[in-house]
Phi, psi and omega in degrees: 000136182287153176306326184296311181288332176291325178296314181301317176305315181295313178300321177293325182288328174296316180301317173301307180301334182284340174244026183273142170222155185304132187289345183298326174234003176299328187286332184234009181290138183275320184201164181248008177086187185232155172242160188270126174270317184201153179231135180243126179251137179247100179286347180282312189258010178054053184219159180226131177237133175241143172259134185237151176224144187288153186276313181208142186270153172228160182260356177289124180067026174079182197282156177282151167287127186287320179234131185242156175234130188248121177233132182229137176221169186298124179282152186291128171227123185247126186279132171271167182289324187258343183201153177288139173229124179238150177244123180250141171238132183243152173214157193228154165107307161272128187263117177228132175239129175220159180258105178273318172225178174289346179247008188222128173232127185250138176235129182227135176228128177208171176303131179285337191244339187224150179283141178250156179284132170212171179311127178301142179289337169292342179268310178233095182296144173231162175290144173263138188235115173265154184237092190262319178242128188223145171237136189261137180240107182288141182278131172260147185310125175065003176277129181277154169249121182260136173224134177211188182214140184304330183265002179267151180271005190229151173240126176253133180236133173259123184258121181273064179256179179225108352299166177285167178210177172204167185209152176236127186236141169277121187297329189290328183238351185077004181289133180274119186268324178212124187226110183259008176310120182283156165273105185309330182269004185224100186297338183285354174262001180280153166291123174234132184225098178244183182291330179229029174197131177235142175225123180222129186233145176229136182275154180234150175296122179301130173070003176240001182242128173234123188256138174225143178124210177062050183267179021245119180217153173267120185243158172277350179210133176303317174291130184289147182247139181306138178095007180270144169250115177264110182267131174245102183204098191301128177223151181276069185247131180298148184286356175290343175279128189268141171065029175233153176294130187249217192290319186243163176242124184230077177288064183223140170217156172246149187240108173266119190267138169284163184291146181279159185293333183274355177081003182279339177257110177293159175293142179087357176303126191223141172228162182236145181233126180236129176256109179280086183210125189262011185262165183292149181198158172253131172243121184261126180244123184244017184082306173257007182199149176235126183232126176264138176232102192242143185280338184190174175101218180220180174246120185205144175245113197245195180285166177302161181290154178290155183301327189288340183287339180260101185237167171238132182227133176267121176299142176268009180249166172096007178270130183290324185197182180296318181297327175303314187288318177304321178299319178297313190289325175291329170302321178296311181301317181292327174278355176076021177267127186288145173236116181226174182249176188259010185294320177298319182294319175301314181293320178295321182299322177293318178299323181276349178068046195251350187275151175304138186241160178220127182057033179087355184236147180308138185272119181271107179268163178229125176229179189298333177284340181143207184279157178196157170245145187244123172301144173268096187282350173279353184263131183308317181300323183287327175300304183296327173300313186288322177300313177305317183294332179288321176299317178301316179299315180299313180294321182296316181297321177291326181294319178292319173304316183267007177067031179274347179228000000 
């Protein structure tokens, strides 16, 4: 073989080695994570922004988003009387971390170049963050970047590893509350951000973390058990079915911690994590790790839900006989809780023209309780209609309490 062809073969082998990954997981790995290109610290708004780029592309679930922006601000943490309770909100690709209040730190990651679908802000308002004064921090190899606020209970650290990671620590005890630092030998722990797939994973302290939430599912235990996959995909499935996705999606959990060996973390210390994403997802709970697998959108940790979204409804099914029903009605009367029907609501909805339409007419849907019309809550008139119905319900309830009707 001529020296020319030997040289070509040598150069080609170097090219292959530069992109080589172990065949044991190269065939099914979804992504290789991201590295940090640059970091911007905003001392005025107590925030940190990082620009990320992917390490290597894969074709599983289509191509990776090449450049991400990470934005973080203080996630919401609300103190309970007996235990600390915190709420975290996450978002992905451009990475930003900021301190919004002493009890809330927000992290957001999204595509640096393209707008992604997320819950509209006119439905769930979030804080807007302008960045007028910035100080730039060049990344040194393997050096972490810490950001905190004197009034905050938390310390956020951005780890300049390959792939990169981040962590949130409670300053009073040093307890790690959320930790996306990847395990280099386990690709399922890497951040993956594709056009139609997102993966985010956080490690948990072994034998000290008890999780509750991530509904809606019927479970044999309120406490989540290791090895569960919790699917969030709204379905008209009766609640008698165990371990399947039901009516709603609630990507929120609380983490109740057992005491630490050094005594710095009291028993019952608690924080909450909310992923504001309205798309279908699986959440994999392995006891020592929690992994989100989402089909699209962003990662974001937001403000609390509106008052009207928390309601109580008495089902019209499930009564064994008439006396069973009478006992329920008597219980309402004893508690002073109003019981009314929805016929007036239906008539007002028709008059206000607020129901979802098909071919120009209100769409009559069918679910297991029977026929129904669905208000269009993205229509301004639909929002006003629902607001008025809440007022009617409050007036009716007060009238029942004071014996006016």
